[in-house]
C-alpha positions as CSV (number, residue, x, y, z in Angstrom):
1,M,15.9,22.3,-23.5
2,S,14.9,22.4,-19.9
3,K,15.1,19.5,-17.5
4,I,11.5,18.4,-17.5
5,C,10.1,14.9,-18.0
6,Q,7.9,14.8,-21.1
7,I,5.7,12.0,-19.7
8,T,5.2,12.9,-16.0
9,G,5.9,16.7,-16.1
10,K,8.4,16.4,-13.2
11,K,10.9,19.3,-12.9
12,A,13.7,20.4,-10.7
13,M,12.9,21.3,-7.1
14,V,14.6,23.8,-4.8
15,G,15.7,23.1,-1.3
16,N,18.5,23.7,1.2
17,N,21.9,22.3,1.9
18,V,22.0,22.1,5.7
19,A,25.4,22.2,7.3
20,H,26.3,20.8,10.7
21,S,26.1,24.3,12.2
22,N,22.5,24.4,10.7
23,K,23.5,27.1,8.2
24,R,21.3,26.8,5.1
25,T,22.3,27.5,1.5
26,K,20.0,27.0,-1.5
27,R,20.5,24.0,-3.8
28,K,18.6,22.3,-6.6
29,F,17.3,18.8,-6.8
30,D,17.4,17.8,-10.5
31,V,15.2,15.1,-12.0
32,N,16.6,11.7,-12.9
33,L,16.2,12.2,-16.7
34,F,17.1,10.0,-19.6
35,S,17.0,10.7,-23.3
36,K,15.4,7.5,-24.6
37,K,14.3,6.3,-28.0
38,F,11.0,4.3,-28.2
39,Y,9.3,2.5,-31.1
40,W,5.7,3.7,-31.3
41,V,3.8,0.8,-32.8
42,E,0.6,2.6,-33.4
43,Q,2.3,5.3,-35.5
44,D,5.0,3.0,-36.9
45,C,7.9,5.3,-36.1
46,W,10.6,6.0,-33.5
47,V,10.2,8.7,-30.9
48,T,12.9,10.3,-28.7
49,L,11.7,11.5,-25.3
50,K,13.3,13.0,-22.3
51,V,11.9,10.7,-19.6
52,S,12.4,10.4,-15.9
53,A,12.8,7.1,-14.1
54,A,9.2,7.3,-13.0
55,G,8.2,8.0,-16.6
56,L,10.0,4.9,-17.7
57,R,8.1,2.8,-15.2
58,L,4.8,4.4,-16.3
59,I,5.5,3.6,-19.9
60,N,6.3,0.0,-18.9
61,K,3.1,-0.2,-16.9
62,V,0.5,1.3,-19.2
63,G,2.2,1.3,-22.6
64,L,3.8,4.0,-24.8
65,D,0.6,5.0,-26.6
66,A,-1.4,5.5,-23.4
67,A,1.4,7.4,-21.7
68,I,1.9,9.7,-24.7
69,R,-1.8,10.3,-24.9
70,D,-2.1,11.2,-21.2
71,A,1.0,13.5,-21.4
72,A,-0.4,15.3,-24.4
73,Q,-3.7,15.7,-22.6
74,N,-2.0,17.1,-19.5
75,G,0.2,19.5,-21.5
76,F,3.5,17.9,-20.7
77,L,4.2,16.9,-24.3
78,N,4.7,19.5,-27.1
79,A,4.6,17.1,-30.0
């Protein structure tokens, strides 16, 4: 599976390594992803999600049900 957060939709960005001589080479900035298991009270089941650190904070702030609903509405969640 690709390195995309299922809650926020964040994915890897492309940038440059810049040497002291100002020579630039391409590099990739990966997302800070975790494979995390959550208990979904409304559905009475466990769900495993690939979530970024920002996605974890969002789940803590608005709740799992609201975060999953918004992610499905925005097309980030395939389940």
